[in-house]
N, C-alpha and C positions, 0 to 999 in steps of 0.2 A: 506494498501501501504503499511507503513512504517513496520506492522507487518510482510507481506512479505521480503522486504530486508532484515529486522532485521533476521529472520528463514533460511533465504538462504546463510546470514554470517555466524549464529552460523553453518549451516551445512555444509560450505567450509571447516571452521577452525577445525570442527570435524574430518573432512576427511584429513584433511593435516596433526593435529595431531596423528592419528591412524597410516597413512602412514609412518610418521619420527620415530614412537617409534617401527614399526612392523621390517622394514627397518634394525633398529640398533641393533636390538638383535636379529637377524634373521646369524645363522652361515651353514656354508656351511657344508652340511652331506658330509662326504668323503667315497665314494663308495668303495665295497671289489668286487675284481674279483672270478667268480664262477671255470671261466676256463683260465691257467695259462700256460707259454709257458715253463717249467722246470716240474720236478717231482719233491717232498717233501718228502723225506724217513721219517720216527719218528725221530721229536724233540726233545731232550734231553739237563737240564740244571744242572747244579751244583756248589751252594751256595758255598761261600768259607768268610776264616776271616783273616788277617795279623795280624803280631806280633804286639805289645802292643805300641814298639816305634814307628811305621809309622803307623801302625792303621787302621781303614775301612773295610768294608766287601763288597760284589759285588756277581754276577753269573756270571758264565761262560755258555755260550749257545753254545749249537753244532747242525747247520742245515744242512743237509745232502743234496745235491741239487746234481740233473743228469739230464741229457738230455736238459740242458740247448738251447734254441737256442741263435745264433750268436749276435741279435740283441738287446739283455737285457744283462742288468747291476743290480747285487742285491745291492741292495744296505744299507737298516739298518732294525734293527729288536727292534721292542718296545714290553716289556713286564715290567709287576708289576708295572708300571709307569717311568719304566729305559726304555734311548733309545742309542744306539750302532750300530758302524760302523761294516757290517760282512765283516770280510778277509777271502777267501779262503786258508786253507792249506791243503794241504794231501786229496783231493777229497773232502772235504764238508768247510759250512761257520763256524766261529767263531765271536763272539762279545764278550767281556770283559765290564759285564756292572756296573760301577763301584756305590754302594751306596752315596749319600752326608753326610747322618747321620755317627757323628764320633763313633754314640754309637756300641757296640760287638752285636747287636741283628739283626736276619734276618727278620725283620719286613717290610712290602712296605709298603716304602715310599710312602709321599704324593704327590699328584697326582697335578704336577706341571700346574701353571694356561695356559702354550699354551698345555699341551702335548696332542696332537689329538683323541686318544683314550679312552674309559672308555671299561677295558678291565676283563675278570674273572682272579682268581689265576691259571690258569691253560692253559691260553689261549697267544696270543702271533701275531703279525700283523710284516711281511716283506713287505720294501717296496723294486720294484725295476722298472729301467726305461726299456719300449720300444720302441724303434725308438724317444726317445725324451721325452715321456709322463713317468711323476712319477704314479705307480701304485701301489695297495695296494691289501697284500693277506694274508689276517685271519688263521690262526692254532687253533683249539680247544681243544686240546690235546697232553700234555707237559709231557716228562717222567723225573722223578728228579733222581737223583744220589747222595749217601749220598757225603756230605760237606766236604773240605779239609781248613788245614789249611797251609796259606804261613808265613814263617818265618822272611823272609828279605819281604816285603811288598809286595802290590797286584800284582797281575801276568800281564806279561805283552802277546799278542798276541805273543805262543810261537811253537816251533816245538818241537813235542813229540820224542824222541832220543830213536833209539831202544835199546832193553835189549841183556846183551851179554851171560847173563845167562838166567836158566830158575829157575821160583822160582815153589817150591812144598813146602804140607802141609806133606809130606809124613815125617816120623818120621824116623831116621836112627839109626839103631842099632849095638853096638859097640862091639860086640862078637866078 
């Protein structure tokens, strides 16, 4: 009888410990949406670096979205272990992702402890709210444009000004 009592205590203790540790290590998996209430055209990005006095590097990311339902709000983008707010300008959503490193390198920063995704080098996730519920959409292919230099510091969300002249590569003849 004593043996049965000890065995039952040992069994209860084992079950308790295993359920406690299992719950502590479980993370909530984020489900990506297969169908979304808007259309995403090809996404592109451009790496940038700022002048030496102000320093820093980062990424401008451009997300053309069309046919967005009225009950949907585009929120954030997650790309290369960086996160930024998407802001609508000129028919597309733009985010400026500043690299926390002060080094002049375009390497991918270390993944922060609270970063919710493990993404490939050419993948990003868009978060959006639909009827008060946050949802996530993963994009698997992003186009890269040539990098740019900002002499006076990191860019802000900007509106591109229209050019007043026409740029050309044709040579002029002075005959």
